[in-house]
C-alpha positions in Angstrom: 186.5 267.4 115.1 186.5 267.4 118.9 189.3 264.9 119.7 191.5 265.4 116.6 190.9 269.0 115.6 194.4 269.5 114.1 195.1 272.7 116.1 198.7 274.0 115.8 201.0 276.5 117.3 204.1 278.0 115.7 206.6 280.5 117.0 207.7 283.2 114.5 211.2 284.6 114.1 210.1 287.8 115.9 209.1 285.8 119.0 205.3 286.0 118.4 203.2 282.8 118.4 200.6 281.9 115.8 197.9 279.6 117.2 195.4 278.1 114.7 192.4 276.5 116.3 190.5 274.0 114.2 187.4 271.8 114.6 184.9 271.9 117.5 186.2 274.3 120.2 184.0 273.5 123.1 184.7 272.7 126.8 186.3 269.4 125.8 188.9 271.3 123.9 190.0 273.5 126.9 192.7 271.0 128.1 194.3 270.6 124.6 194.2 274.4 124.3 196.0 274.9 127.6 198.6 272.3 126.6 199.3 274.3 123.4 199.8 277.6 125.3 201.7 276.2 128.4 205.1 277.1 127.1 204.2 280.6 125.7 206.2 283.3 127.4 204.1 285.7 129.5 205.1 288.9 127.6 204.8 287.4 124.2 202.4 288.3 121.4 200.0 285.6 120.5 197.8 285.5 117.3 194.8 283.2 117.7 193.1 282.3 114.4 189.6 280.8 114.8 188.7 280.8 111.1 188.9 277.0 110.9 186.6 276.3 113.8 183.1 275.0 113.2 181.9 275.9 116.6 183.4 278.0 119.5 181.6 277.3 122.8 181.1 279.9 125.5 183.3 278.1 128.1 186.1 277.7 125.5 185.9 281.4 124.5 186.0 282.5 128.2 189.2 280.4 128.6 190.7 282.3 125.6 189.7 285.7 127.2 191.2 284.7 130.5 194.5 283.9 128.6 194.3 287.2 126.8 193.9 289.1 130.1 196.8 287.2 131.7 199.1 288.0 128.7 198.0 291.6 128.9 198.8 292.0 132.5 202.3 290.5 131.9 203.0 293.0 129.1 202.1 290.7 126.2 199.2 290.8 123.7 196.7 288.4 122.2 195.0 289.1 118.9 191.9 287.0 118.1 190.8 286.7 114.5 188.7 284.5 112.3 185.2 285.0 113.7 183.8 287.1 110.8 181.8 284.2 109.4 180.6 282.8 112.7 177.0 283.4 113.9 176.5 284.1 117.6 173.7 282.4 119.4 172.9 285.6 121.3 174.0 289.2 121.7 176.5 288.4 124.4 180.1 288.7 123.3 181.1 285.3 124.7 178.1 283.4 123.4 178.2 280.2 121.4 179.6 280.9 117.9 178.8 278.6 114.9 180.4 278.8 111.4 177.8 279.5 108.7 179.6 279.1 105.4 177.2 281.0 103.1 176.7 283.7 105.7 178.0 287.1 104.7 177.6 289.5 107.6 176.1 292.8 106.8 176.5 296.2 108.3 174.0 297.1 111.0 172.3 300.5 110.5 174.8 302.0 113.0 177.8 300.5 111.3 176.5 301.8 107.9 176.2 305.3 109.3 179.7 305.1 110.9 181.2 303.7 107.7 179.7 306.5 105.6 180.8 309.1 108.1 184.4 307.8 108.1 184.4 307.7 104.3 183.1 311.2 103.9 185.9 312.6 106.2 188.8 310.4 105.0 188.9 308.3 108.1 189.2 304.5 108.4 186.4 302.4 109.7 186.7 298.8 111.0 183.6 297.1 112.4 185.5 293.9 113.5 185.8 293.1 117.2 189.2 293.9 118.8 189.8 291.8 121.9 193.1 293.5 122.6 192.2 296.6 124.6 195.4 297.1 126.5 195.6 300.8 125.4 192.4 301.5 127.4 193.5 299.7 130.5 196.1 302.3 131.1 193.4 304.7 132.1 192.2 304.9 135.7 188.6 304.7 134.6 189.1 301.2 133.3 191.4 299.9 136.0 188.5 298.5 138.0 186.1 297.9 135.1 186.8 294.7 133.1 186.8 295.5 129.4 185.0 293.0 127.2 185.9 294.3 123.8 185.9 297.2 121.4 184.5 297.4 117.9 183.1 299.8 115.3 186.5 301.6 115.3 187.1 304.8 113.5 190.7 305.9 113.2 192.3 309.0 111.8 195.0 311.7 112.2 194.7 315.3 113.1 196.9 316.5 110.2 197.7 319.9 111.7 199.5 318.3 114.6 200.1 314.8 113.1 198.3 313.2 116.1 196.6 309.8 115.8 193.3 309.0 117.4 190.7 306.3 117.6 187.0 306.3 118.4 185.4 303.0 119.3 182.4 301.4 120.9 183.7 299.8 124.1 181.9 297.1 126.1 182.8 296.8 129.7 181.5 295.6 133.1 180.8 297.6 136.2 182.5 295.2 138.6 184.7 292.1 138.5 182.0 289.6 137.6 180.6 288.9 134.1 177.2 288.9 135.8 177.6 292.6 136.7 176.0 295.4 134.8 177.3 295.8 131.2 177.9 299.1 129.6 178.3 300.1 125.9 180.0 303.4 125.5 181.7 305.3 122.6 185.1 306.7 123.6 187.9 308.5 122.0 191.6 307.9 122.7 194.1 310.5 121.4 197.7 309.4 121.3 199.9 312.4 122.3 203.3 313.2 121.0 204.5 314.4 124.4 204.1 313.7 128.1 201.5 315.6 130.1 200.4 315.3 133.7 198.0 312.6 134.7 194.6 313.8 135.6 190.8 313.3 135.5 188.5 316.2 134.6 184.7 315.9 134.7 181.6 317.9 135.7 181.4 319.0 139.3 178.5 317.6 141.3 178.1 314.3 139.5 177.6 311.6 142.1 176.7 308.7 139.9 178.7 305.7 141.2 179.9 304.9 137.7 182.7 307.4 138.0 184.0 306.2 141.3 186.1 309.3 141.7 187.4 308.4 145.2 188.4 305.0 144.1 190.1 306.3 140.9 192.3 308.8 142.7 192.2 307.8 146.4 193.7 310.4 148.6 193.5 313.2 146.1 191.5 316.4 146.5 189.7 318.5 144.0 192.1 321.1 142.6 190.6 324.5 142.6 191.8 327.6 140.8 191.0 330.7 142.9 191.5 333.0 139.9 188.9 331.1 137.9 186.0 330.4 140.3 183.6 329.5 137.5 185.9 326.8 136.3 186.4 325.4 139.8 182.7 325.4 140.4 181.9 323.7 137.1 184.6 321.0 137.1 186.1 318.4 139.3 189.9 318.1 138.7 192.1 315.5 140.3 195.5 314.1 139.6 198.9 312.8 140.9 201.0 316.0 140.7 199.0 319.1 141.6 201.9 321.5 140.8 202.3 320.2 137.3 198.5 320.1 136.7 198.3 323.8 137.7 201.0 324.6 135.2 199.3 322.6 132.5 195.8 324.2 133.0 196.6 327.7 131.6 194.3 330.6 131.3 193.6 329.7 127.6 192.8 326.1 128.3 190.6 326.9 131.2 188.7 329.5 129.2 188.2 327.0 126.4 186.8 324.3 128.7 184.5 326.7 130.4 182.8 327.5 127.1 182.5 323.9 125.7 180.3 321.0 126.4 181.4 319.0 129.4 183.2 315.8 128.7 185.0 313.2 130.8 188.7 313.9 130.0 191.4 311.7 131.4 195.1 311.8 130.9 197.4 308.8 131.5 200.4 310.9 130.7 200.7 309.6 127.1 197.2 309.7 125.8 193.8 311.3 126.4 190.5 309.4 127.0 187.4 311.5 126.1 183.7 310.5 126.2 180.4 312.3 126.8 178.4 309.6 128.7 178.0 305.9 129.1 176.1 305.0 126.0 176.8 304.6 122.3 177.2 308.0 120.6 175.2 309.0 117.5 177.0 310.3 114.4 176.3 313.9 115.5 177.9 313.2 118.9 180.9 311.5 117.2 181.4 314.6 115.1 181.2 316.8 118.2 183.8 314.7 120.0 186.2 315.0 117.1 185.8 318.7 116.9 186.2 319.2 120.6 189.3 317.1 120.9 191.0 318.7 117.9 190.4 322.2 119.4 191.5 320.9 122.8 194.8 319.7 121.3 195.4 323.1 119.8 195.5 324.4 123.4 197.9 321.8 124.7 200.0 320.4 121.9 202.6 323.1 121.9 203.1 322.8 125.6 206.4 321.3 126.8 205.0 319.7 129.9 206.8 316.7 131.4 205.4 314.7 134.3 207.6 314.1 137.2 
């Protein structure tokens, strides 16, 4: 199963590659894996199926993640599936994974709560790990924070505006090394139907290094609104185009934010990233985030703001 695993790769008519890994996928299988992927185009989509593996070693899986990140940087995508019936040797995402045929994974108490919450509100819940996190990497906050994965995803649509959103538990590192501190945070991404200015908004006075404001927007200053001193005192606002940001933050939007809980809000021009803090959110907090973002969209969705 190590030397003749029977792994295969096939290119589909749409240009995507289906890679099926079989047998024992440990460090001795890295060279055969690299041979399989050597001719894959950098911007291609690759579907890696691990359902026929008996074992996936840590070094082997790290090699897959390295490939995923390379494809992502080149504009491609890697989807990893088939680990639902594998048992991990530890809580680390890249730990040794062994197939356990009779094993039927059960929801954790958190997953049960999230699943029930999603069902009660007509949302969709998916507990499976998603290794493709390219949508998050488009935000400044995650540019210098390697993302490990996202899971426990709840997705839905704000029907009033027909805007799709996703809430997920995201695991990421504070630094470039896997040995750096690991964070688990619940974040929401709202996919906008229009372009808006790029900006970061968060509570004024927070000096925790996790936000790295200066690194995120090097060279930009806090944008103050002299007509709204309370807002300027309460929030730190930075972005690329100050003129467009000032147009975007209307009286109605500023008033709304002044009277709501403070969230980290970031725009990459096409989507919003919203989270409260760097830990997993309880169901009550998830509900509050959804309410907040829906009301926030009511203040901005009708704007015809185009970034320059």
